[in-house]
N, C-alpha and C positions, 0 to 999 in steps of 0.2 A: 116328671118328667122336663128335660131343659125346655126354654124357650128356643127358638130360631136365630134372635136377634145374637144372643148367646154363644152357639153351635159359632156362627160366621162369624162373630169376634175371636174366636180362638183360631177359628184356620184362617184366618189374617196372618195371627199372630206366628201360626205356625211357619205360615209362608214366610212370610219377612223372616226368621229367624235361621230356614231356609236358602235365603237370597245371601244374609248376610259371609253365613259356612260355604258357603261357594264362590262366593266373593272374593274369600280368604285366601281357598286354594287354587282359584285363577292367577291371584296375586306372586302365590309363592309359586304355582308352575311357571306364569313367568320374569323370575327369579332365572331360573337355571339357567345355564350355556346350554347341558350337551339339550337339554326339552326343550331351544329354540332350532340350536342345529336338526335337530330329528323333524320336528317342525317342517325346518326349509325342504329334503329330502321329501319327506311326507305329499308337499306340495308342489315338487318337481316330479315325481312319479305320479301326482292323479293330474299332471296336466299331460301325461303324457298318455293316460291311460282314454283319458278322454277323448285324444288326440284317436285312440285306434276303435275309441269304441261309437263318434261321430263316421269315419269312413268304414265302419263293416254297418254302421246304419242304412248308413248310402246305397248299399246292396240289399238293404230290407225294408225300402220305403214302405212298399204296396200292405209287408206285413205289418209295418208301423202302422199305416191307415185301417187294415181291420182293428186291430188292437186298439184305438184311441173309438174305434166307433163299437167295439164291442163294449168297451168303458160306459161312452154315454146312454143306449142300452142298456147294464147293467144298471147301474144310476138310477133312468130312468124307472125300471122295472121293482127300482129296492124302493122310490117311492110310491109307488101305486100298491105295493106288493102291505106298506103300512097302512097304508091310508085306506086299504082294505077288511085288514084284518084287523083298526080302529073300529071302524065301523060295524065290524062284525060282532064285537066285544062291546060296541055301546048298545047292542039288539038284546047282549046275552048269551050270544052264539059263543057257543064252543071254537078255539081259533090255535089250529095244529098245524104244520107240515110234518112228512115225512120223506127222510133223501129215499139213495137207490141202496141206501145198507140196513134199510128198515130205522135207520135212529129215530128219533121224534123229537122237535121242533117246538117250544110254545113261544111265544113273542116275547120280549123283553119290555117296558116301556122306565125311563129315568128321566128326572123330573131337574133342570140344571135351572141355576139364576145367572140371566143377560143384568149388565149393570146398565143402568136406564139413564 
């Protein structure tokens, strides 16, 4: 079995190689005149689209307030559900939920490392 540090080092090396390839690709695109022209057109169209979106959002302000409230509610429910699932799992109980179509869901736990 491999050591965690060896796997981490290999992952770091792969990420470095990915970054180098992406950088070379971006440099190649930046030298293309047609690519720059199309980018400028896209920027203009995005600005126009944003103007249209903003004018439409103004007429849907109350709905967007509801969306924000729903987002907050969903996030808090998600945290609560995770806490309940973890505490049940720690007690040795089975954790499972069922949706309206009788699909079963089991919790999925992951481990991530954070730079300290």
